N, C-alpha and C positions, 0 to 999 in steps of 0.2 A: 921419057917422062909417065910417073905411073897415074893411072887413069884413076876416078873417083871409085869406081866398083872394086879396083883393087885395094885401095885405100881403105876402103870398109873392109873388107875382107880381112886383112892385116890388121884391122884395130879388133876387129871381132875375136881373131887370133891370140893378140895380145890381151884381149879383156878375160877371155878363157883361161890363159896361163894364170893370172892374178885371182880369178874365182877359184882354181883349184889350189893354188898356194893356201887360201884362208877356210879352203872348204874341209870337210870332215871333221874328226873330234879335236878338241883344244888339248893338246900335249900340255900337261902339267907339271910343276916343280915349284921350288922353293920360292921362287919371285912371284910367281901368279896363283898359287895354289890358294891362300887364306882371302886375298882378296874376290878370287872367285867365288867360290861354296860362300863368303860374306853376303857377296852382294847379289847372289842369284837364288830365286825362291825354291828352285828344284835343280837338284844337279846330279847325273847318273854319272857315276864312275866304274871306268874298266880298270884295275889293276891285274897288269899283265908282264910277261916276261919274255922276249924276243927268241928265246930258245924254247918254249913251252909250244908243243904243237898245237894244242887247243887254243892257245892265244892268237898263233898265227892264223888258226881257220878263222877266228873271230875279228881278227883287224881289220879288213874289207869290209864286214858287215856292221862293225861298228862306225867307221866312216860312212857309211850309207846310212844308217841309223842318224847319224848328227845332222846329215843333209834333208833327212825327210822331216826333222824334228824344227829345224832352221826354218825351211819353208812353210812349215805347218803353223808355227808360233813364234813371228820375228820378233817380237816384242822385246826390247833389252831388259835384260833382269827377270825373265820367267822362267828360264831351263836352258840347261848348258849341257851337252855331252862332252864329258873329260874322258882323259886315258892318264893311267900313271905307269910308267916304266918303272917297276919295282926295285930292279936289278942297278938303277941310276939312282932312284930315289927312296933309298931304304929307309930313311928317316919317316916318309911318309907313310912306307909300307906297315912300320913298326907301328905308327900311331894308331892305325885301322886294324892292327892284330891279321896281317894276311896270312893265310894258313896254304891255299891253294891257288892256283892260277886256271884260269880267269878269275877273279873273285867281282864280280858286280854289284855296287853299294848305290843306295839312293840316299841322297841327303836333302833335307829339305829344311830352309830356313838356316842352314849351317850346322843343322843336328843330322846324325846318323838316322837312317829307318832302320827300326830292327831287324826288319827282316830283308833278306837280300833276294834279287830277282834269280830264281833256279828254273825258268820256262826256258822255251824255245828260243835258240839263239839264230833268228832272222831277223832282219832288219822290218819285217813288216809287225812280226810280234811284239819286238822290241819297242817299238816305236806306239802301238797300241795299250803298251802297258804304262808308257810315259803318258801318252794322253788320257789315260785311266785314272792316273795318278794327280794328273791336274784339273780333276774334275771336281765341284765341290761337294764334299762329301755329307754337307748339312740339308736334311730333308724337309723341307717348310710345311708346318702344321696348317691346314686348312679348316680344318674341323675336327671336333672329340672323335669321330670316327678315326680320323688317322691316327689318334692317339691309341686308340680299341684296337686297331689292327696291325699296329706295331709291337704292342704287348702279346698278342697272342701269337705272333712270330715266331716267341720263345728263344729270341737271341739278344745277348746282351747288346743295352740300348741305353743312351745318356739322351735323356728329354731335357729342353732349358724351356721356361715360361717366362716371357718378359711382359711388362706393363707395355711396352713402346720401343720405339727404333731409338728413342731418346736416352736410353740407358746403353751408350755406345760402349763403356769400357768393359761391362759385364757380357755385353753380346759380342764384343770382339774376342775377348778372353775365351769364350765358349767356341766360336769359330776356329780360333790357334787351336784349342784342345780338339777339334775335331780332326783338323789336318794330323795331329800329333799322333792321335790313336785311331785311325781312320781304317786299319786292319785290323782291329780288336775289337770296335764296339759301332755300333750305328748310332748316328747322331740325328735328333730332331728336331727343331726349334718353331715356336710359334709366338707372337707377338699381338697384341691387342684383343680382340672380341673372340675370337676362335679359343683362346686359353686363359679367359679372364676367370673361371670358374677353378682353375687348377692351381692358381697361386694367390697369396693375401694381395689386397690392394696395395699397389705402390713397391711390392716387394717382390723381384724376380726369384723364381726357384728352379734350382738344377737338381736334377733327380734320376737313380740309375735302377733300371730294371733288369734282372739276371735271366739267366738259362735256369733251366729246371732244378738244378743242385745250390743256383747262386741264391744270398737273400739281397731283398729289394734295399736302396739306401736311397736319403737326400744328404745331399751337400748343406752342412750347418756352420761351413766357415765363409770367408769374406771373397765375392765373387769378383771381386775388385783385385786381386791376389792372383794373379796365374800361377804361382809356383803350388801355392796352396790347392788350388783347383786341381793343378795335373799331379800331385802328389795322390790326393783323393780317388781320382779317376782311373790312374794307374793301376792303383789296389784292386779294382774293379773290373776294370775291362781287360788286365793283365792278373788274373787271380794267381794265389799261392801255388795253388794246385792245378796243373793245367791238363786236358785230354791229347794223349798222343796217336794219332792216325798215320796212315801211311803217307799222308798230301804232308804233313810236319814232320816225319820222322829225320829225315836229313837236317833240318836247321834245327833241330832239337839236339841231335846226336853232335852237331858241329860246334854247339855250347861246350861241350868238353867235361860237362859235370857228369859225376854218377847220377843212375837214376832209382829212384826208390819210387817202385811202381805197385799200384793196386789194379790186379787183375779181376776182372767181374766179367758176370754174365750182362747180357746187352739190357735185360727185362729187370736187372737189379737196380733199383735206384739208393736205395738204403746205403749199403756199403759205400758206395763214393761220398754221401752225405757225413757218414761218420767218418771215414777215412782224413776227408777234409776238416772234419772238426779235431781230431787228434793232431793233425800238421799244424793248423792255425793257433792250436792251445799250447803248444809244446816245442813246435819246430819251427818257428819263425826264424830265429836266429841262424839257422843252417841253410837259408835260402841261397847264399853265395855259395856252399859249396856243394849243394844237392838241388837235383829237380826231380820235382816232387810232380807225379803223373799218373792218372788213371788211364785204363787201357782195356778194350773189349778184348774179352778173352777168348770171344771164339774168332775175332780178325786175327788175332794174334795166339792165336794156337801153337806156332812153331815156339818160341820162347818156353810156354807151358811144357812141350813136350822134351825141352832140353833138361828143366827142373823133373822129367820123372812125371808130371800132371797134364792132367785134360780137363775137359769141361766140368766133368762131376766134383770136381775138387775147387771149383770156385767159391766165393772169391778166394782169395790169395795175395800173399804181399813177398814182393822179394826185391833185391838189389842187383843191379847191373852196372859192373864198374867199368865196363867197356873191356875188360880183360875175362871175367869171368862174370857169372851168376850167382847168387846165393838166396837161398829162401828163408822168410821169416817162419819159424818152426812153427808156430800157434796162432793163427788168425785170431782166435777168440780173446787171445790177451793184448789185442792190439791197445784197448784200452785201459790196460793197466797203466798207471802213471810212470814214464819213463821207458817204459819197452821199447818202443821206436826210437827213441833217443840214445838208448843203450847199444839197440841193432847198428845204428850208424856209427857209435864209437868203436866198436867191434870193429866196423870195415876200417876206420882210420888206423886203429891200432894194427892191424895185419889179423888179427884175432880169428875173424872170420875164413882167410884164406889157408891160417895155419891149421884151423880145425876139419876145414875139408881134407886137408890133406892128412892130418894124423890122428883126428877126433878131437875131442873134448880134451885141454891141456893138463885142467887141475879138477878132476873128479875130487870128492870132497875127503875121499879116504886118504888120498895124496897131499892134501892141504898142508900137512905138518911136516911134510918129508921135505929137505933140503932140495934147493932149485936145481941144482946140481943131477941131483937123482931123478926129480920132474922131468928134466929135459931130457934124459937118457933113455926114460920110459917112452917117452912120447917118439922119439926118434926110431926108436925098435919097432913100430908099429907098422903096417904095411901103408904105403903112402896111397892116398886116393886123389884123383884129379876134380876140380870144381868143373860144372857146366861151363862151357864157353862162353863167353858175350854174345849174344844175335842182335841188340840191337847195332851193337858197333858197324854189322854190315851194311844197315841202314843209313850209312853217313853218305859222303858225297864220294862218287864214283871213281874211281881211277878211268874209267873211259869217258868221262866228261872233265876231268881236270887233272892237272899236273898237284900231287899232294907233297906239301913239304914236310919233311922231317919236324918233329915236335915230341916231347917229352908227354908219354903217356901217363894220364891220371890215373 
């Protein structure tokens, strides 16, 4: 007959088996994917393939992460750690445009957060990242001095000034906005006496204070309309023209859009303003085709070298198509209406590539010649090779990911 101690040990062993069955990351498929992301505030996803060696290395770490997170945040619906086998769940992988394994994405309230996790692949580092994402991004304003200090920080910041906590819908929308854009802007909120001089009586105010090259702005729409507020804040927190650094180059490169880049000296604040002005005035309809960027010409000296330029030639403008780099010939003509627009049109048509190989195709004296003759003249010229893309090399590394073949833009 089995003694009490033996029964206790056996029960503990069986319980551990049950725990191990339920432990680790949640395997997601068509039967549970939508319900999981729809009913959970924060979901961290690992898109993987069993045959990928980087996925194999991450697999035990990911399960350990899930155990850590489940222990730290046990509340149902707050956070989930999931994994998707992309070979078996190809429709889900296609839905999220997976181009490398593993891809680590974050979803908040069912919506994909634009920035992927690209940090250390350890359970501790990942758990720290998840915990950080669960923090409330809104800083409460206790005095006017808090506002003044935040403005001096020279970072993109959204302020919300409210009469009282009774303005529930507007405050709820502001907090929801902070979660959606926490990686792109800082958020400060005040109610009552500390901010009473910063808004008209009974009327809440949401305002944006930019960095050195941004314009400050106040939201003039309906604060009860979250889509309207989100559209306004997105345009300011994620500007049309962004700065590229070594910290975000991989992320920007992976977006797959050609770069139109202004290279400038670090102490030159005027050319970025002028470049932004032209882009916002003439090229907003190109934002789905091109990434508009500014770059420190000292930090990014290597691309300049490929173009045959150095710091004394700054500022200058170039396109990196991820195959080749093309120099905008005359920076001083940037303000000429249609000049940058034509530069992009020449990229799309292949004219820039053609001219780098064979020189200008249609000099004025040849305009009246038959097309066949003009092509013959071009093809008789000695071909040249345009500088190779340098930013392509800053994309996801084959030393960290298995890169899937895709059509090169």
